[in-house]
N, C-alpha and C positions, 0 to 999 in steps of 0.2 A: 129061732134066732140064737138061743144060747148054745145049741149044738153046733151051729155054723161057726159061731165065735170060737168054740173050743177046737174045732177042726182046723180053722185058719191059724190059730195059735200053735197047734202042733206042726202044721206045714211050715210056719215061719221059724219055729224052733229047729226043726230038722234041716231046713235049708240054711239057716244061720250057722249051725254046727258044720255042715258041709262046706260052707263058704270059708269059715275059719280054718278048717282042715286043709282045704285046697290051697289057700294063700300061704299057710305055714309050710306046706310041702314043696312049694315052688323054689327054684334056685334063684340066686341073686342075678339080676340082669348084668352086672359087671362080670360075673363068672362066665355067663354065656357069651358076652362080647369078647372076653379074652380068649375063650376057647375057639371062637370063630376066627380070631386073628392068629391062631397057631399056638397059643399058650394053653396050659392046662390039659385036661383030658378031652381032646377034641372029638374022639369017637364015641363019646358017651351018649349023646342024644341025636336021633335021626328024625326025619319027618314021620309023623305017626307015633311018636314016642311018648313016654310018660309026661314029658314037659308039655307037649301039645294037648294031651288029654287033660292035664291039670288046668291049662288055660281055658279049655272048653267048659270044664266043670265049674271053674270060677265064674265065668260069664253066666252060665245057666242058673247056678245057685243064687247069684246076686239078683238076677231078674226075678226068679221065683220068690226070693225073700222080700224084695221091694213090693211086688204085686200082692203077696200075702199080707204084708203089714198095712198096705193101703186099704185093701178090702176089709181087713180086720178093724181098722179104724172106722170105716163107714158102717160096718155092722154094729160096732160098739156105740156109735152116735145114734143109730136108729133104735137101739135097745134102751138108751137112756133119754129119749125124747120125752 
C-alpha cells in the first residue's frame, strides 16, 4: 500500500506540473477572439496547432490529476484505518 501511495503521489505531481505548464502556455481567449475578427496575428494558429494541442493536454492532465488525487486519498485512508 505504501508503494501504491508513492506511485500515485508521483503521478499526481507530474500531472499537476503538466497542468500548470499547459495552462501557462495558452494564449488569452481575448487575443484569439480579436485574431478571429481580423485583428492581431490572424495566421498564427490553425486547426491542429499548438493551441489545440495545449487544450487537449490541459484536459488530459486535469483528469489524470483529479483521478490520481482521489485514488491517493482512498489509499491513504485505507493505510490509516
